[in-house]
C-alpha positions in Angstrom: 150.5 -253.0 -145.3 149.9 -256.2 -147.2 153.4 -257.5 -146.5 153.2 -256.5 -142.8 150.0 -258.5 -142.4 151.5 -261.4 -144.2 154.7 -261.2 -142.0 152.8 -261.1 -138.7 149.7 -263.2 -139.5 150.8 -265.5 -142.3 148.3 -264.0 -144.8 145.6 -261.4 -145.1 143.0 -264.1 -144.8 144.8 -265.4 -141.6 144.7 -261.8 -140.2 141.0 -261.4 -141.0 140.1 -264.8 -139.4 142.1 -264.1 -136.2 140.6 -260.5 -136.0 137.1 -261.8 -136.5 137.5 -264.6 -134.0 138.8 -262.2 -131.4 135.9 -259.9 -132.0 133.4 -262.7 -131.9 134.8 -264.0 -128.7 134.2 -260.6 -126.9 131.0 -261.1 -125.0 131.0 -257.7 -123.2 131.0 -254.2 -124.7 134.4 -253.2 -126.0 136.7 -253.0 -129.0 138.9 -255.2 -131.1 142.0 -253.5 -132.4 144.8 -254.0 -134.9 147.8 -252.3 -133.3 151.5 -251.9 -133.9 153.2 -252.8 -130.6 156.6 -254.3 -129.7 157.8 -254.4 -133.3 154.8 -256.3 -134.7 151.2 -256.0 -135.7 149.0 -257.5 -133.0 145.3 -258.0 -132.3 144.1 -256.9 -128.9 140.7 -256.4 -127.3 139.8 -253.8 -124.8 136.7 -253.8 -122.5 134.4 -250.9 -121.9 136.2 -247.6 -122.7 139.6 -249.3 -122.6 142.3 -248.1 -125.0 145.5 -249.5 -126.5 147.0 -246.1 -125.9 147.6 -247.2 -122.3 150.3 -249.5 -123.6 153.7 -248.0 -124.1 154.7 -247.6 -127.7 151.4 -248.9 -129.0 149.9 -247.5 -132.2 146.2 -248.2 -132.9 145.7 -248.9 -136.6 142.2 -250.4 -137.0 139.3 -250.6 -134.6 136.0 -252.5 -134.5 133.4 -251.2 -132.0 131.6 -254.1 -130.3 129.1 -252.2 -128.2 125.6 -253.3 -129.1 124.7 -249.8 -130.3 127.1 -250.3 -133.2 125.4 -253.3 -134.7 122.0 -254.2 -133.3 119.9 -251.7 -135.3 121.6 -252.4 -138.7 122.7 -256.0 -138.4 120.9 -257.5 -135.4 123.6 -260.2 -135.1 127.2 -259.5 -134.0 128.6 -262.1 -136.3 126.9 -260.5 -139.4 128.2 -257.2 -138.3 131.8 -258.5 -138.0 131.5 -260.2 -141.5 130.3 -256.9 -143.0 133.1 -255.0 -141.3 135.6 -256.1 -143.9 133.7 -254.5 -146.8 133.7 -251.1 -145.0 137.4 -250.6 -144.2 139.2 -247.6 -145.7 142.5 -249.4 -146.3 144.3 -246.3 -147.4 143.6 -244.7 -144.0 144.7 -247.9 -142.3 147.9 -248.0 -144.2 148.5 -244.3 -143.4 148.1 -245.1 -139.7 150.5 -248.0 -140.1 153.1 -245.8 -141.9 152.9 -243.3 -139.1 153.6 -246.0 -136.6 156.6 -247.2 -138.6 158.3 -243.8 -138.2 159.3 -244.9 -134.7 160.5 -248.4 -135.8 162.9 -248.4 -138.7 164.0 -252.0 -137.8 160.5 -253.4 -138.7 160.5 -251.2 -141.8 163.8 -252.8 -142.9 162.3 -256.3 -142.3 159.4 -255.4 -144.6 161.6 -254.0 -147.2 163.7 -257.2 -147.3 160.5 -259.2 -148.0 159.5 -256.9 -150.8 163.1 -256.9 -152.1 163.3 -253.2 -152.7 163.1 -250.0 -150.7 159.6 -248.8 -150.1 159.3 -245.6 -152.2 156.0 -244.7 -150.6 157.4 -245.0 -147.1 160.4 -242.8 -148.0 158.1 -240.1 -149.4 156.1 -240.3 -146.2 159.2 -239.9 -144.1 160.3 -236.9 -146.3 157.0 -235.2 -145.8 157.2 -235.7 -142.1 160.7 -234.3 -141.8 159.6 -231.2 -143.8 156.9 -230.4 -141.3 
């Protein structure tokens, strides 16, 4: 997951900054998403009850709810809520969602492996468990 974020956003800090900026810029109820779409990780926003599942071959990986009910009572301010979001993420779950998305895109997987310099053992175990089901 770390290598994928670095590949598509330059760094993890770069990803967090772009995600936070996108979330902060949303001035209506909606969501900011990290998705795997068109052979890359992308940040998208949806309005109201919109969903990235409407896009073909789009796999949601991480979501930030930007409806006022999500942050007003605990944080008051949307920007405090967004800043706190990073300490609440279950990265193991996010990585599992990402690995699930990669099952359909071996080309991207190979690009990541070339960056790491070795085959991803965890990914191969995941594929094996999927094929046994």
